[in-house]
Short mmCIF file of the C-alpha atoms (twelve columns), coordinates in Angstrom:
data_MODEL
# 
_entry.id   MODEL 
# 
loop_
_atom_site.group_PDB 
_atom_site.id 
_atom_site.type_symbol 
_atom_site.label_atom_id 
_atom_site.label_alt_id 
_atom_site.label_comp_id 
_atom_site.label_asym_id 
_atom_site.label_seq_id 
_atom_site.Cartn_x 
_atom_site.Cartn_y 
_atom_site.Cartn_z 
_atom_site.pdbx_PDB_model_num 
ATOM 1   C CA . UNK A 1   -123.185 12.067  96.011  1 
ATOM 2   C CA . UNK A 2   -126.640 10.530  95.851  1 
ATOM 3   C CA . UNK A 3   -128.264 13.962  95.655  1 
ATOM 4   C CA . UNK A 4   -126.219 15.054  92.624  1 
ATOM 5   C CA . UNK A 5   -127.773 15.123  89.164  1 
ATOM 6   C CA . UNK A 6   -126.137 15.274  85.750  1 
ATOM 7   C CA . UNK A 7   -127.716 16.382  82.484  1 
ATOM 8   C CA . UNK A 8   -126.963 15.783  78.796  1 
ATOM 9   C CA . UNK A 9   -124.668 14.752  77.284  1 
ATOM 10  C CA . UNK A 10  -124.356 12.500  80.351  1 
ATOM 11  C CA . UNK A 11  -127.096 9.879   80.076  1 
ATOM 12  C CA . UNK A 12  -125.946 7.194   82.557  1 
ATOM 13  C CA . UNK A 13  -124.036 7.419   85.831  1 
ATOM 14  C CA . UNK A 14  -122.538 4.298   87.443  1 
ATOM 15  C CA . UNK A 15  -121.302 4.163   91.038  1 
ATOM 16  C CA . UNK A 16  -119.043 1.100   91.483  1 
ATOM 17  C CA . UNK A 17  -118.781 1.814   95.205  1 
ATOM 18  C CA . UNK A 18  -122.444 0.818   95.361  1 
ATOM 19  C CA . UNK A 19  -122.697 -2.283  93.187  1 
ATOM 20  C CA . UNK A 20  -119.045 -3.420  93.516  1 
ATOM 21  C CA . UNK A 21  -118.508 -2.463  97.153  1 
ATOM 22  C CA . UNK A 22  -117.534 -6.008  98.201  1 
ATOM 23  C CA . UNK A 23  -114.390 -6.283  96.035  1 
ATOM 24  C CA . UNK A 24  -113.386 -2.720  96.920  1 
ATOM 25  C CA . UNK A 25  -113.561 -3.597  100.616 1 
ATOM 26  C CA . UNK A 26  -111.606 -6.805  99.945  1 
ATOM 27  C CA . UNK A 27  -108.944 -4.703  98.188  1 
ATOM 28  C CA . UNK A 28  -108.632 -2.327  101.152 1 
ATOM 29  C CA . UNK A 29  -108.586 -5.102  103.746 1 
ATOM 30  C CA . UNK A 30  -105.879 -6.943  101.862 1 
ATOM 31  C CA . UNK A 31  -103.676 -4.049  100.901 1 
ATOM 32  C CA . UNK A 32  -104.326 -0.709  102.636 1 
ATOM 33  C CA . UNK A 33  -101.663 0.012   105.249 1 
ATOM 34  C CA . UNK A 34  -101.039 3.005   107.513 1 
ATOM 35  C CA . UNK A 35  -98.415  5.504   106.357 1 
ATOM 36  C CA . UNK A 36  -97.755  4.332   102.793 1 
ATOM 37  C CA . UNK A 37  -94.876  6.005   101.034 1 
ATOM 38  C CA . UNK A 38  -97.306  7.275   98.403  1 
ATOM 39  C CA . UNK A 39  -100.949 7.176   97.420  1 
ATOM 40  C CA . UNK A 40  -101.292 7.025   93.636  1 
ATOM 41  C CA . UNK A 41  -104.464 8.914   92.742  1 
ATOM 42  C CA . UNK A 42  -106.439 8.341   89.570  1 
ATOM 43  C CA . UNK A 43  -109.180 10.461  88.032  1 
ATOM 44  C CA . UNK A 44  -112.331 8.292   87.921  1 
ATOM 45  C CA . UNK A 45  -113.289 4.764   86.834  1 
ATOM 46  C CA . UNK A 46  -113.016 3.568   83.276  1 
ATOM 47  C CA . UNK A 47  -115.896 1.517   81.807  1 
ATOM 48  C CA . UNK A 48  -113.737 -1.619  81.531  1 
ATOM 49  C CA . UNK A 49  -111.732 -1.102  84.708  1 
ATOM 50  C CA . UNK A 50  -113.123 0.021   88.049  1 
ATOM 51  C CA . UNK A 51  -116.613 0.092   86.567  1 
ATOM 52  C CA . UNK A 52  -116.377 -3.698  86.233  1 
ATOM 53  C CA . UNK A 53  -114.321 -4.663  89.291  1 
ATOM 54  C CA . UNK A 54  -114.663 -1.866  91.861  1 
ATOM 55  C CA . UNK A 55  -110.869 -1.473  91.981  1 
ATOM 56  C CA . UNK A 56  -109.131 1.713   90.781  1 
ATOM 57  C CA . UNK A 57  -107.599 1.119   87.329  1 
ATOM 58  C CA . UNK A 58  -109.109 -2.334  87.824  1 
ATOM 59  C CA . UNK A 59  -108.279 -4.276  84.666  1 
ATOM 60  C CA . UNK A 60  -110.221 -7.517  85.145  1 
ATOM 61  C CA . UNK A 61  -107.425 -10.001 84.520  1 
ATOM 62  C CA . UNK A 62  -104.903 -8.290  86.788  1 
ATOM 63  C CA . UNK A 63  -107.410 -7.661  89.585  1 
ATOM 64  C CA . UNK A 64  -108.526 -11.280 89.521  1 
ATOM 65  C CA . UNK A 65  -105.241 -13.065 88.870  1 
ATOM 66  C CA . UNK A 66  -102.518 -10.831 90.352  1 
ATOM 67  C CA . UNK A 67  -104.284 -8.896  93.100  1 
ATOM 68  C CA . UNK A 68  -106.475 -11.893 93.923  1 
ATOM 69  C CA . UNK A 69  -109.386 -9.620  94.863  1 
ATOM 70  C CA . UNK A 70  -112.750 -11.301 95.332  1 
ATOM 71  C CA . UNK A 71  -116.307 -10.222 96.060  1 
ATOM 72  C CA . UNK A 72  -119.784 -10.199 94.626  1 
ATOM 73  C CA . UNK A 73  -120.432 -7.610  91.936  1 
ATOM 74  C CA . UNK A 74  -123.972 -6.440  91.288  1 
ATOM 75  C CA . UNK A 75  -125.333 -4.079  88.655  1 
ATOM 76  C CA . UNK A 76  -126.129 -0.363  88.526  1 
ATOM 77  C CA . UNK A 77  -129.858 0.404   88.613  1 
ATOM 78  C CA . UNK A 78  -129.873 1.500   84.963  1 
ATOM 79  C CA . UNK A 79  -127.291 0.305   82.430  1 
ATOM 80  C CA . UNK A 80  -126.315 1.450   78.981  1 
ATOM 81  C CA . UNK A 81  -126.958 -1.478  76.601  1 
ATOM 82  C CA . UNK A 82  -123.413 -1.125  75.219  1 
ATOM 83  C CA . UNK A 83  -121.770 -0.855  78.632  1 
ATOM 84  C CA . UNK A 84  -123.130 -3.742  80.666  1 
ATOM 85  C CA . UNK A 85  -121.484 -4.590  83.953  1 
ATOM 86  C CA . UNK A 86  -120.162 -8.147  83.676  1 
ATOM 87  C CA . UNK A 87  -117.754 -8.005  86.618  1 
ATOM 88  C CA . UNK A 88  -115.015 -10.609 86.542  1 
ATOM 89  C CA . UNK A 89  -116.601 -12.115 83.423  1 
ATOM 90  C CA . UNK A 90  -115.845 -8.990  81.380  1 
ATOM 91  C CA . UNK A 91  -113.572 -9.949  78.488  1 
ATOM 92  C CA . UNK A 92  -112.488 -6.382  77.683  1 
ATOM 93  C CA . UNK A 93  -109.190 -5.089  78.993  1 
ATOM 94  C CA . UNK A 94  -108.677 -1.524  80.211  1 
ATOM 95  C CA . UNK A 95  -105.433 -0.235  78.722  1 
ATOM 96  C CA . UNK A 96  -104.753 2.264   81.513  1 
ATOM 97  C CA . UNK A 97  -105.329 -0.422  84.127  1 
ATOM 98  C CA . UNK A 98  -103.269 -3.059  82.345  1 
ATOM 99  C CA . UNK A 99  -100.401 -0.581  82.075  1 
ATOM 100 C CA . UNK A 100 -100.506 0.537   85.721  1 
ATOM 101 C CA . UNK A 101 -101.073 -2.825  87.383  1 
ATOM 102 C CA . UNK A 102 -98.884  -4.557  84.801  1 
ATOM 103 C CA . UNK A 103 -96.066  -2.205  85.806  1 
ATOM 104 C CA . UNK A 104 -96.670  -2.939  89.498  1 
ATOM 105 C CA . UNK A 105 -96.549  -6.680  88.810  1 
ATOM 106 C CA . UNK A 106 -93.428  -6.520  86.659  1 
ATOM 107 C CA . UNK A 107 -91.556  -4.123  88.943  1 
ATOM 108 C CA . UNK A 108 -92.528  -5.582  92.346  1 
ATOM 109 C CA . UNK A 109 -93.421  -9.188  91.403  1 
ATOM 110 C CA . UNK A 110 -95.733  -9.764  94.377  1 
ATOM 111 C CA . UNK A 111 -98.617  -7.529  95.513  1 
ATOM 112 C CA . UNK A 112 -97.317  -7.391  99.087  1 
ATOM 113 C CA . UNK A 113 -94.121  -5.712  97.893  1 
ATOM 114 C CA . UNK A 114 -96.022  -3.044  95.998  1 
ATOM 115 C CA . UNK A 115 -98.561  -2.355  98.740  1 
ATOM 116 C CA . UNK A 116 -95.917  -2.191  101.437 1 
ATOM 117 C CA . UNK A 117 -95.102  1.161   99.834  1 
ATOM 118 C CA . UNK A 118 -98.111  2.289   97.794  1 
ATOM 119 C CA . UNK A 119 -101.893 2.361   97.539  1 
ATOM 120 C CA . UNK A 120 -103.942 3.218   94.440  1 
ATOM 121 C CA . UNK A 121 -107.174 5.202   94.841  1 
ATOM 122 C CA . UNK A 122 -109.432 7.262   92.579  1 
ATOM 123 C CA . UNK A 123 -110.409 10.866  93.246  1 
ATOM 124 C CA . UNK A 124 -113.933 10.480  91.836  1 
ATOM 125 C CA . UNK A 125 -115.810 7.166   92.087  1 
ATOM 126 C CA . UNK A 126 -118.412 7.810   89.386  1 
ATOM 127 C CA . UNK A 127 -118.562 6.703   85.736  1 
ATOM 128 C CA . UNK A 128 -120.248 9.093   83.296  1 
ATOM 129 C CA . UNK A 129 -121.567 7.722   79.999  1 
ATOM 130 C CA . UNK A 130 -123.079 9.590   77.100  1 
ATOM 131 C CA . UNK A 131 -126.099 8.281   75.183  1 
ATOM 132 C CA . UNK A 132 -123.756 6.757   72.611  1 
ATOM 133 C CA . UNK A 133 -121.925 4.815   75.329  1 
ATOM 134 C CA . UNK A 134 -118.919 7.093   75.122  1 
ATOM 135 C CA . UNK A 135 -117.085 7.669   78.392  1 
ATOM 136 C CA . UNK A 136 -117.176 11.291  79.585  1 
ATOM 137 C CA . UNK A 137 -114.520 12.280  82.094  1 
ATOM 138 C CA . UNK A 138 -115.481 14.587  84.995  1 
ATOM 139 C CA . UNK A 139 -113.243 17.418  83.803  1 
ATOM 140 C CA . UNK A 140 -115.665 17.850  80.882  1 
ATOM 141 C CA . UNK A 141 -118.745 18.333  83.059  1 
ATOM 142 C CA . UNK A 142 -120.328 21.820  83.097  1 
ATOM 143 C CA . UNK A 143 -119.317 23.960  86.047  1 
ATOM 144 C CA . UNK A 144 -122.716 23.845  87.878  1 
ATOM 145 C CA . UNK A 145 -122.522 20.042  87.903  1 
ATOM 146 C CA . UNK A 146 -118.790 19.841  88.542  1 
ATOM 147 C CA . UNK A 147 -118.587 22.143  91.580  1 
ATOM 148 C CA . UNK A 148 -120.678 20.022  94.011  1 
ATOM 149 C CA . UNK A 149 -119.003 16.856  92.710  1 
ATOM 150 C CA . UNK A 150 -115.553 18.286  93.466  1 
ATOM 151 C CA . UNK A 151 -116.685 19.343  96.927  1 
ATOM 152 C CA . UNK A 152 -117.767 15.801  97.787  1 
ATOM 153 C CA . UNK A 153 -114.636 14.260  96.261  1 
ATOM 154 C CA . UNK A 154 -112.386 16.731  98.106  1 
ATOM 155 C CA . UNK A 155 -113.976 15.743  101.406 1 
ATOM 156 C CA . UNK A 156 -113.524 12.037  100.665 1 
ATOM 157 C CA . UNK A 157 -109.878 12.445  99.634  1 
ATOM 158 C CA . UNK A 158 -109.072 14.542  102.697 1 
ATOM 159 C CA . UNK A 159 -110.663 11.903  104.935 1 
ATOM 160 C CA . UNK A 160 -108.697 9.113   103.246 1 
ATOM 161 C CA . UNK A 161 -105.437 10.999  103.662 1 
ATOM 162 C CA . UNK A 162 -106.156 11.681  107.343 1 
ATOM 163 C CA . UNK A 163 -106.714 7.957   107.840 1 
ATOM 164 C CA . UNK A 164 -103.790 6.686   105.744 1 
ATOM 165 C CA . UNK A 165 -101.223 9.440   106.515 1 
ATOM 166 C CA . UNK A 166 -99.175  8.936   103.326 1 
ATOM 167 C CA . UNK A 167 -95.868  10.675  102.795 1 
ATOM 168 C CA . UNK A 168 -96.850  11.706  99.279  1 
ATOM 169 C CA . UNK A 169 -99.965  11.894  97.092  1 
ATOM 170 C CA . UNK A 170 -99.163  11.390  93.412  1 
ATOM 171 C CA . UNK A 171 -101.791 12.394  90.894  1 
ATOM 172 C CA . UNK A 172 -101.915 10.078  87.901  1 
ATOM 173 C CA . UNK A 173 -102.292 12.762  85.260  1 
ATOM 174 C CA . UNK A 174 -102.594 16.509  85.559  1 
ATOM 175 C CA . UNK A 175 -106.279 16.678  86.457  1 
ATOM 176 C CA . UNK A 176 -106.011 14.362  89.462  1 
ATOM 177 C CA . UNK A 177 -102.921 16.257  90.594  1 
ATOM 178 C CA . UNK A 178 -104.793 19.562  90.407  1 
ATOM 179 C CA . UNK A 179 -107.684 18.230  92.500  1 
ATOM 180 C CA . UNK A 180 -105.334 16.740  95.096  1 
ATOM 181 C CA . UNK A 181 -103.423 20.024  95.383  1 
ATOM 182 C CA . UNK A 182 -106.637 21.926  96.127  1 
ATOM 183 C CA . UNK A 183 -108.258 19.323  98.384  1 
ATOM 184 C CA . UNK A 184 -105.127 18.843  100.499 1 
ATOM 185 C CA . UNK A 185 -103.965 22.451  100.642 1 
ATOM 186 C CA . UNK A 186 -102.710 23.288  104.113 1 
ATOM 187 C CA . UNK A 187 -102.418 19.663  105.243 1 
ATOM 188 C CA . UNK A 188 -98.655  19.496  104.747 1 
ATOM 189 C CA . UNK A 189 -98.928  16.439  102.485 1 
ATOM 190 C CA . UNK A 190 -96.546  16.592  99.536  1 
ATOM 191 C CA . UNK A 191 -98.179  16.422  96.081  1 
ATOM 192 C CA . UNK A 192 -96.598  15.143  92.879  1 
ATOM 193 C CA . UNK A 193 -97.629  13.894  89.462  1 
ATOM 194 C CA . UNK A 194 -96.912  11.105  86.999  1 
ATOM 195 C CA . UNK A 195 -97.976  10.707  83.393  1 
ATOM 196 C CA . UNK A 196 -101.400 9.121   82.927  1 
ATOM 197 C CA . UNK A 197 -101.248 5.698   81.200  1 
ATOM 198 C CA . UNK A 198 -104.206 6.435   78.906  1 
ATOM 199 C CA . UNK A 199 -103.892 5.201   75.306  1 
ATOM 200 C CA . UNK A 200 -105.194 8.654   74.310  1 
ATOM 201 C CA . UNK A 201 -101.828 10.071  75.403  1 
ATOM 202 C CA . UNK A 202 -99.145  9.987   72.686  1 
ATOM 203 C CA . UNK A 203 -96.445  10.240  75.358  1 
ATOM 204 C CA . UNK A 204 -97.857  7.258   77.231  1 
ATOM 205 C CA . UNK A 205 -97.980  5.259   74.030  1 
ATOM 206 C CA . UNK A 206 -94.271  5.920   73.476  1 
ATOM 207 C CA . UNK A 207 -93.336  4.248   76.753  1 
ATOM 208 C CA . UNK A 208 -95.495  4.914   79.775  1 
ATOM 209 C CA . UNK A 209 -93.498  2.779   82.206  1 
ATOM 210 C CA . UNK A 210 -90.232  4.571   81.519  1 
ATOM 211 C CA . UNK A 211 -91.833  8.008   81.819  1 
ATOM 212 C CA . UNK A 212 -93.810  7.138   84.972  1 
ATOM 213 C CA . UNK A 213 -90.733  5.705   86.654  1 
ATOM 214 C CA . UNK A 214 -88.754  8.824   85.751  1 
ATOM 215 C CA . UNK A 215 -91.553  10.955  87.246  1 
ATOM 216 C CA . UNK A 216 -91.506  8.923   90.465  1 
ATOM 217 C CA . UNK A 217 -87.730  9.064   90.718  1 
ATOM 218 C CA . UNK A 218 -87.916  12.862  90.336  1 
ATOM 219 C CA . UNK A 219 -90.284  12.910  93.332  1 
ATOM 220 C CA . UNK A 220 -87.743  11.017  95.422  1 
ATOM 221 C CA . UNK A 221 -89.392  7.595   95.156  1 
ATOM 222 C CA . UNK A 222 -86.551  5.080   94.965  1 
ATOM 223 C CA . UNK A 223 -87.868  2.222   92.850  1 
ATOM 224 C CA . UNK A 224 -84.718  0.174   93.383  1 
ATOM 225 C CA . UNK A 225 -85.703  -0.219  97.033  1 
ATOM 226 C CA . UNK A 226 -87.783  -3.340  97.545  1 
ATOM 227 C CA . UNK A 227 -89.891  -4.497  100.437 1 
ATOM 228 C CA . UNK A 228 -89.425  -8.164  101.146 1 
ATOM 229 C CA . UNK A 229 -92.055  -10.590 99.926  1 
ATOM 230 C CA . UNK A 230 -94.911  -10.842 102.385 1 
ATOM 231 C CA . UNK A 231 -94.075  -7.497  104.004 1 
ATOM 232 C CA . UNK A 232 -96.927  -5.809  105.831 1 
# 
C-alpha cells in the first residue's frame, strides 16, 4: 500500500501496521490459531482503537488489561494535531472496541476461551483523517482511490484465510461483509455478517450484544459451547 496516494478531503493517513507492528505481532503470537471456527472481520482502524494499539477494535483498556498485549508503539511520520498517537497512554475509549472486546470478555471470561474459537482482524489497515481530524471510512473514498486499495486488501485477506483456514468469515457490518464476499469468492469459505457495534448505529445503541449474538446464532455459531480455560 505504500505506493497508494489519497487526496482531499483525506489529509492524513496512518498505518498502524507500521508504527504499532510490535503489539500486532504479540496479538497474533498469543492468540492466532489454525482453523478457528470464525474470523470476525472489521472495516478499518478507528482513531482511538487500532490506531492507538495496533489491535483490531483495539480499545486501549481492554487490549492492555484483558488481552494483555504488549509491544512498543511508535508514531506515524505525520500526525494530525488533534489525533496524536499516544499508544497505551491514550485516555480515550473506542466505543466499537469496548463493545466488541467487552462482549468477548463478558461472554468467554478468559481470552484463551474466546481465541480457541475466534480471531478478530480488519479488512483495511489504514486510518484516513480529514483536515478537521474527522475520521473518514474507506467506503467514502472516491472510486479511483478505492479500487487499488481494495485490490491490496483483497490479496491480504485471501492470504490470511489461506493461512488460518477458518470455517467462517463474519463481516462486522455490511461493508466488511461485502468485501469479504468478493475477495473470497470461489474459495469455499462461508461468509456471514453481524451488526457493527458503532455508536453511529441506532440498532447497535439499542443493544448491540443481543443483536450480534442473534446474528452469530443464525450463522450456526453456538455461543453456549465453551472452550475450557487455557485451551489452545
